[in-house]
C-alpha angles and dihedrals in degrees: 000000000000093000091046087058097041101049095066088041091057091047096051092042089056089055090044091052090052089051090047092054090051091048092051090050091051092048092053091050092050088052086050090051091049090053089053090050094048091049091050091053090049091053092044089053092056090047092050091051091052090046091052091051090051092048089052093050090048089067097048115133093227089060094049089051093048092243097145094174090055089044090052089054092046093049093045090053092048092052094045111126092016133095098234129085134199129245125187120202126186122222093274095054097259117144111238100169135018118172090198090077131032118277112271097035111135106257126202123236121260114277094218109029088172090077089059092049088052093053091048093046095053096035088217133120114261132197112213132229118243107301137190108246110211094187095039092047097226145039117326140182124207144192106219118204126184118233118196118180140172094026094308097312092109114050123176140166114224116202127195100198131191142170119262086233086069089072092064090088089059090052092051095043095091114056107240131167117268094248092065116102114209122190142171125207131179131236091281095052095255114145110247100174138003135184092218131042090356093159092057101038107034111106094025126106117266122232111301094229090054094046091048092050091050092052093051097048136022089230141002147125129258139169121235146132120274125218086268089060091247120144108233144172104232121199114193137188126191118214116233089203099056106009088235119134126226115207127189117193128194122180115256090235091060094053095042090048093056091050091047092054090052090051091047092054090048093048089052088053092051093052089050089052094050088052093050090047092058090047090052091051090058090045094052091048090061090045090061090068090047093050092065091055092046091053089055090051093048092051091051091049090049089053089054091051093252127131112256117235118248114250128186119196099166093241113113099220095048091044091053090049090052091043089053092050091047091048089051090051089046092054090052092048092050089051091055090046091050090055089050091050091051092051089047093051091047091053090046091051090050091051091048092049090052091049092047089050090049089050094049089050091049092049090046090050090049089052092050093048090047092052092046091048092047089051091050093046092050093041097058099052091040091051091048089049093046091049093048094050089050091051092049091051093057108103097222100047111129118243094245091054092047089051089051089050091052091050088051089052093049093046094048091045091055089049090053090048092049091053092049093044090051091051093049094045092049089050093049092045093051089048093048093241100125116099116196122228098211127197133157112272141163109250089203091056093047090053092049091051093049093047090048091050090052091048090052092054093047094241094132098038093109095050137062107240123190120193120194109179133171121175115276114172119210138169102241148133105265094211094050093045088050088055090051094050093042094049092048095048092041089051092052091048091047096053097037116085117233112283093030125125131250123190124199116192124184127180150118121276119178107313096337138083107228126206117187127185116186129176140180093228134121095305124205138267115241094256090057095047088060093055103029092111095052118106117271091005116143141153118274114275146118126280091247094055115129095242096064117171137138099249094246103099096085091040086056091049092053095050093048093047093050088048086059089052090251135113137228130204138185130215135177133169089219143286117337090010100096131247137251128209121193126196120192121194129177112261114244113272092236095065127239103281095118109091121228119231089264096042090111091061129075120256107299124246112187116185118192114213115226112251 
């Protein structure tokens, strides 16, 4: 049985090891390619620095003015501390400035003036191939930049030249093993720089197969023989900036040795696995005997109502027997758990029924309290109106008392209308039948008008009211905003004893207009703070309490504020410690640059003297 299992494993492992060797080789070649790309980037970075220096010198004032001596000094200063130097050619190829020698030194003409013509024709920067530097006395490379001045009447070619040896730093920038060979060759296939034997091979053509491959693709990997007759993998990358090609070569033996090491490790692992498999075969043969004893134990546990323990022997028949015993135990366990779930569900339903009953009782009590309060609220103004009418019908009533009775009738009529309006508004709001007539208004001005109206009617004569208002413009329905302000201030007056203080604060905070109404009244316990905006919710008290009210004012406030895309919150430190209500509305999208009628006055503070 063990051999039947191991033979296919060994066959497939051999295939896998072959694939592993190929994968290791591909990974090594990808690493080689990444080294070529990194070196290309390093070379391009050096060329970009030289190009930037040339571009800066091309804008020098001395060059624009034609002062070549001053330009020589400026370019020499720019190149100080570096390895490059500056050469300036005119359109015909004549050298005008060369910072490698003092100014005034006789300079030879350019050996290939057609290169300068090409740069001026295209108007683009160009990186040269490997050139013979007559002044430098050796091979040179250059960044050539066209300079066109005076509307095209002055045309120069500005070169930032450097020695090929200066590229050695770019070749050494990436840490690579010593057996890597890194080289750079130009667009003609001439070697520019080399990490090994540079003095012998720089300036000579590279291998034809490498040059041909670099011309047909921007990057790739090929296998060929080097000049040292070493078979290598060569990864190359052609620079889009310069057209030069960076090639990184590694001996084939190095790559293959790495892959072979990986295969060797995997082979050793396979042998270890085979040995382990044989050991496991012996182990499972012993478990066959143990499985029979385990089956007896499981059957006995099942008879006692216990769940049998799972046992795996590796033999199908025994495993099926154990699985059947475990399944039977599982069914029994599920049945016991099902009974437990049914009991829990019954308890949950009982609890839910109790909570629903309690909710219904609370709602019924709230309805009864509301009806009783509504009767009380209607009875008081109706009694006052009835008494005033009876007084006015008396033939001997004085004129001043009759006038006072008429005022009572007017005031109580307005109170009744306010109660009915609140009930109707709340019903329409909760049914979504209220449409806002928005306009841009100053919340501070609206609060001032509402407070002034209350002062006129004498509603706040027994309290000290402080108003602090700064302009805060919102897009809102003026009538509905007045309801919000009136209900909040009225609520504060209702639950603040005479002589208490009420503070109304209006202003802009962030992107919101904020209205805060604070009082020193009876406050609220925490459980009331959480429900104070619910319909018909009020603090505890008798029907004949002085505060009165139906418990719909704050519910109406919340519905109106939400309809304006705002929010309202309540807070209280506790009973007899006052309450604070805060309304936040979005500021108008046009900002707050428009001044209110009182914008030329300081923040208003309006105290109301107790009557």
